[in-house]
C-alpha positions in Angstrom: 0.0 -0.1 -0.1 1.3 3.4 -1.0 -1.3 5.5 1.0 -1.8 6.0 4.7 -5.2 6.0 6.4 -5.3 9.7 5.9 -5.0 9.3 2.1 -1.4 10.8 2.1 1.2 8.7 0.3 3.7 6.8 2.4 7.5 7.6 2.1 8.1 4.6 0.0 5.3 5.7 -2.3 6.8 9.1 -2.6 10.2 7.6 -3.4 8.7 5.3 -6.0 7.4 8.4 -7.9 10.8 10.0 -7.8 12.1 10.8 -11.3 14.7 8.5 -12.9 18.1 9.8 -13.8 18.7 10.2 -17.6 21.3 7.5 -17.3 18.6 5.0 -16.7 17.4 5.5 -20.2 20.7 4.6 -21.8 24.3 5.1 -21.5 25.6 8.7 -21.9 27.2 9.5 -25.2 31.0 9.7 -25.3 33.4 10.6 -27.8 36.5 8.4 -28.4 39.5 10.3 -30.0 41.1 8.9 -32.9 44.9 9.5 -32.3 47.3 9.8 -35.2 50.5 7.8 -35.4 53.6 9.2 -37.0 55.4 7.1 -39.6 59.2 7.5 -39.0 61.4 8.2 -42.1 64.5 6.0 -42.4 67.5 7.6 -44.0 69.0 5.6 -46.9 72.6 4.8 -46.1 75.1 4.4 -48.9 78.3 2.4 -48.9 81.6 3.8 -50.0 82.8 2.1 -53.2 86.3 1.1 -52.6 88.9 1.6 -55.5 91.4 -1.2 -55.9 94.6 -0.1 -57.4 95.9 -1.9 -60.5 99.4 -3.3 -59.5 102.0 -5.3 -61.3 103.5 -8.4 -60.1 107.1 -7.8 -59.5 107.8 -11.6 -59.5 107.3 -11.5 -63.3 110.6 -9.8 -63.8 112.3 -12.7 -62.2 110.6 -15.1 -64.5 111.8 -12.9 -67.5 115.4 -12.9 -66.1 115.3 -16.6 -65.6 114.5 -17.1 -69.3 117.0 -14.7 -70.2 119.6 -16.5 -68.0 118.6 -19.7 -69.7 119.1 -18.2 -73.0 122.6 -16.9 -72.1 123.6 -20.4 -70.7 122.3 -21.9 -73.9 124.4 -19.5 -76.0 127.5 -20.0 -74.0 127.0 -23.9 -73.7 129.0 -24.7 -77.0 131.8 -22.7 -76.0 132.0 -24.1 -72.6 131.8 -27.5 -74.0 134.8 -26.8 -76.4 136.7 -25.4 -73.4 136.0 -28.6 -71.5 137.1 -30.8 -74.4 140.4 -28.8 -74.9 141.3 -29.1 -71.3 140.6 -32.9 -71.1 142.7 -33.4 -74.3 145.5 -31.2 -72.8 145.4 -33.1 -69.6 145.4 -36.6 -71.2 148.3 -35.4 -73.6 150.4 -34.5 -70.4 149.2 -37.6 -68.6 147.7 -35.8 -65.7 144.0 -36.7 -66.4 143.8 -38.2 -62.9 146.1 -35.8 -61.0 145.4 -33.1 -58.7 146.8 -30.6 -61.4 144.0 -31.7 -63.7 141.3 -31.0 -61.1 143.0 -27.6 -60.5 142.8 -26.8 -64.1 139.2 -28.0 -64.3 138.2 -25.7 -61.3 139.9 -22.8 -63.0 138.1 -23.4 -66.2 134.6 -23.8 -64.5 135.3 -20.6 -62.5 136.1 -18.8 -65.7 133.0 -20.1 -67.4 130.8 -19.0 -64.4 132.3 -15.7 -64.6 131.7 -15.3 -68.3 128.2 -16.4 -67.7 127.8 -14.0 -65.0 128.9 -11.2 -67.1 126.4 -12.2 -69.7 123.7 -12.2 -67.1 124.7 -9.0 -65.5 122.9 -6.7 -67.8 119.8 -8.8 -67.4 120.0 -8.8 -63.8 120.4 -5.2 -63.4 117.6 -4.6 -66.1 115.3 -7.1 -64.2 116.2 -5.5 -60.8 115.3 -2.2 -62.1 112.1 -3.5 -63.4 111.4 -5.1 -60.2 111.9 -1.8 -58.3 109.9 0.1 -60.7 107.0 -2.3 -60.4 107.3 -2.3 -56.6 107.3 1.7 -56.7 104.5 1.8 -59.2 102.5 -0.7 -57.1 103.1 1.2 -54.0 102.2 4.6 -55.7 98.9 3.0 -57.1 98.1 1.6 -53.7 98.7 5.0 -52.2 96.5 6.6 -54.7 93.7 4.2 -54.1 94.0 4.4 -50.4 93.8 8.2 -50.6 90.7 7.9 -53.0 89.0 5.3 -50.8 89.6 7.4 -47.7 88.1 10.6 -49.4 85.3 8.6 -50.8 84.5 7.0 -47.5 84.7 10.3 -45.8 82.3 11.9 -48.3 80.0 8.9 -47.9 80.2 9.3 -44.1 79.2 12.9 -44.5 76.4 12.1 -46.9 75.0 9.4 -44.6 75.2 11.6 -41.5 73.5 14.5 -43.4 70.7 11.9 -44.4 70.5 10.7 -40.6 70.2 14.5 -39.6 67.6 15.2 -42.1 65.6 12.2 -41.2 65.9 13.0 -37.4 64.8 16.6 -38.0 61.8 15.4 -40.0 60.9 12.7 -37.6 61.2 15.1 -34.9 58.9 17.6 -36.6 56.5 15.0 -37.4 56.5 13.7 -33.6 55.8 17.2 -32.5 53.0 17.8 -35.0 51.6 14.4 -34.1 51.7 15.1 -30.4 50.1 18.4 -30.8 47.3 16.9 -33.0 46.7 14.1 -30.5 46.6 16.5 -27.5 44.0 18.7 -29.5 42.0 15.6 -30.4 42.2 14.4 -26.8 41.2 17.8 -25.3 38.3 18.1 -27.8 37.1 14.7 -26.8 37.5 15.4 -23.2 35.5 18.6 -23.4 32.7 16.8 -25.3 32.5 14.1 -22.7 32.5 16.7 -20.0 29.7 18.5 -21.6 27.7 15.2 -22.0 28.2 14.6 -18.4 27.5 18.2 -17.3 24.2 18.3 -19.3 23.2 14.9 -17.9 24.0 16.1 -14.4 22.1 19.4 -14.8 19.1 17.6 -16.3 19.0 15.2 -13.3 19.4 18.0 -10.9 16.6 20.2 -12.5 14.3 17.2 -12.7 14.8 16.1 -9.2 14.5 19.8 -7.8 11.2 20.1 -9.8 10.1 16.9 -8.2 11.1 18.2 -4.8 9.1 21.5 -5.4 6.2 19.6 -6.5 6.1 17.4 -3.4 6.7 20.6 -1.3 3.6 22.4 -2.9 1.5 19.3 -2.8 2.5 18.9 0.9 1.5 22.4 1.9 -1.9 21.9 0.0 -2.5 18.5 1.7 -1.5 19.9 4.9 -4.0 22.6 4.6 -6.7 20.4 3.5 -6.0 18.0 6.3 -6.0 20.8 8.9 -9.2 22.2 7.6 -10.9 18.8 7.5 -9.7 18.2 11.0 -10.8 21.5 12.5 -14.1 21.6 10.8 -15.0 18.4 12.4 -15.1 20.4 15.8 -17.1 23.4 14.5 -20.9 23.8 14.8 -22.9 23.7 11.6 -23.3 26.9 9.9 -27.1 27.5 11.0 -26.2 26.8 14.7 -23.3 29.2 14.5 -25.4 31.8 12.9 -28.1 31.5 15.8 -25.4 31.8 18.4 -24.1 34.8 16.8 -27.3 36.4 16.4 -28.2 35.8 20.1 -25.0 37.2 21.3 -25.4 40.3 19.3 -29.0 40.8 20.5 -27.9 40.3 24.1 -25.1 42.8 23.8 -27.5 45.4 22.4 -30.0 44.7 25.1 -27.4 45.0 27.8 -26.0 48.2 26.5 -29.2 49.7 26.0 -30.3 49.1 29.7 -26.9 50.1 31.1 -27.0 53.4 29.0 -30.3 54.3 30.4 -29.5 53.7 34.0 -26.2 55.5 33.6 -27.8 58.6 32.3 -30.5 58.5 35.1 -27.8 58.3 37.6 -26.0 61.2 36.2 -29.0 63.4 36.2 -29.7 62.5 39.9 -26.1 63.3 40.9 -26.3 66.6 39.0 -29.3 67.7 40.8 -27.8 66.8 44.1 -24.7 68.7 43.3 -26.6 71.8 42.5 -28.4 71.8 45.8 -25.1 71.4 47.9 -23.4 74.4 46.2 -22.1 73.6 42.7 -21.4 69.8 42.8 -20.2 68.9 39.4 -21.5 65.8 37.6 -18.1 65.3 35.7 -15.9 62.4 36.5 -13.6 62.9 39.6 -9.9 63.1 39.2 -7.8 60.0 39.6 -7.2 58.8 43.0 -10.7 57.6 43.9 -14.4 57.7 43.3 -16.4 56.6 40.3 -15.8 57.2 36.6 -18.5 57.1 34.2 -16.9 54.5 32.0 -16.0 52.0 34.7 -16.7 48.5 33.2 -18.7 45.9 35.2 -16.6 42.8 35.5 -19.5 40.7 36.2 -21.2 41.4 32.9 -21.1 38.6 30.4 -18.5 38.7 27.5 -18.9 37.6 23.9 -16.4 37.3 21.2 
């Protein structure tokens, strides 16, 4: 039961009529920001192209000399063979082929032949050594030039790569800053929208509930007045009875006033006559301090509202 015996709603009945918050009719709208992501820029790195110097193999001079030495030996071989034959024939004719003298002579011949061959090879050796040194010097110069070129090329490549990295870093930093600012703006806008949604819902709930409380208050006053009126009217006489009582009271008062007024006037006349007889007695009211006043109220007279 939501009503009391007096017909007023109970507290639970009043609560059941309370307005529902706007959230009970569905979730509050909200905005989910779409954040941007920056794509980093990767700098293209290049490698330095190494330059290999063209060198000459200095060992080829030795092979050339060996071939020339062989040619010299081959050219001198007949002469050396003839000299050997002449020495053997001379030793045999002298009968010293197996003696130490023959061996000594053979050694001298071989030494002379070796010296002759060395003399024939000497220009080749000098030329080959010159070629060898020239090749080594040329190779060293080529290697030095290649090294300098490669070092310069590597340095230029390093500079280019560093510039590319710096450019990419600056671009990525700017992109990151712009992306952060954009995301902050989007986030703040979404937060403001969500705050507005919440604030509007809160204001709507507050207004609805305050209006409900105002309605209850006004209805409470009206209901209270009606209840008091109904309560008090049950103890009042009926309208006709009240009128009769009022009319009787009015008539009684008029009758009393008329009788009292006439008696008062007669008393005043008698007192005035006596005053005249006793030498100027005044009929006016005596001064304060004693005696009778003409407007003194009789306390035993009936009193009506």
